C-alpha positions as CSV (number, residue, x, y, z in Angstrom):
1,X,94.3,7.3,138.1
2,X,92.5,4.5,139.8
3,X,90.9,2.7,136.9
4,X,89.0,0.2,139.1
5,X,87.4,3.1,140.9
6,X,86.3,4.7,137.7
7,X,85.1,1.3,136.3
8,X,82.9,0.9,139.4
9,X,81.3,4.3,138.7
10,X,80.9,3.5,135.0
11,X,79.3,0.2,135.8
12,X,76.8,1.9,138.1
13,X,76.0,4.5,135.4
14,X,75.5,1.7,132.8
15,X,73.3,-0.3,135.2
16,X,71.1,2.6,136.2
17,X,71.0,4.7,133.1
18,X,71.7,7.8,135.2
19,X,73.8,10.7,134.0
20,X,77.3,11.3,135.3
21,X,76.0,14.5,136.8
22,X,73.2,12.7,138.8
23,X,75.6,9.9,140.0
24,X,78.0,12.6,141.2
25,X,75.2,14.2,143.1
26,X,74.0,10.9,144.6
27,X,77.4,9.7,145.8
28,X,79.3,12.9,146.7
29,X,76.9,15.9,146.4
30,X,79.0,17.1,143.4
31,X,77.7,16.9,139.9
32,X,81.2,17.5,138.4
33,X,82.8,14.6,140.2
34,X,82.8,12.0,137.4
35,X,84.0,14.3,134.6
36,X,86.7,15.6,137.0
37,X,87.8,12.0,137.7
38,X,87.9,11.2,134.0
39,X,90.2,14.2,133.5
40,X,92.7,12.9,136.0
41,X,91.3,14.4,139.2
42,X,91.7,12.5,142.5
43,X,89.8,12.1,145.7
44,X,91.2,11.3,149.1
45,X,91.2,7.6,150.0
46,X,88.5,7.9,152.7
47,X,86.3,9.8,150.2
48,X,86.8,7.0,147.6
49,X,85.7,4.4,150.1
50,X,82.6,6.4,151.0
51,X,81.7,6.8,147.4
52,X,82.2,3.1,146.8
53,X,79.9,2.4,149.8
54,X,77.3,4.7,148.5
55,X,77.4,3.0,145.1
56,X,77.0,-0.4,146.8
57,X,74.0,0.9,148.9
58,X,72.4,2.5,145.8
59,X,72.7,-0.8,143.9
60,X,71.1,-2.6,146.8
61,X,68.3,0.0,147.1
62,X,67.6,-0.2,143.4
63,X,67.6,-4.0,143.4
64,X,70.6,-4.1,141.0
65,X,73.1,-6.9,141.1
66,X,76.4,-6.2,142.9
67,X,79.0,-4.5,140.8
68,X,81.2,-7.7,140.7
69,X,78.3,-9.7,139.4
70,X,77.3,-7.1,136.8
């Protein structure tokens, strides 16, 4: 499991107060994404980078600090 990837998602959840389901919908169109990742599920590398980019864009859109500054 990629702990840094899950940490980035957890940081976004904490910063926004959104549910895991809503974050999954926003970044991947899949409300079961985050629980699946927590249970050891994987995503393709290109999907991972798209998700990270969507997290970055959502942080910017919501005027939140970048993940590394959070």
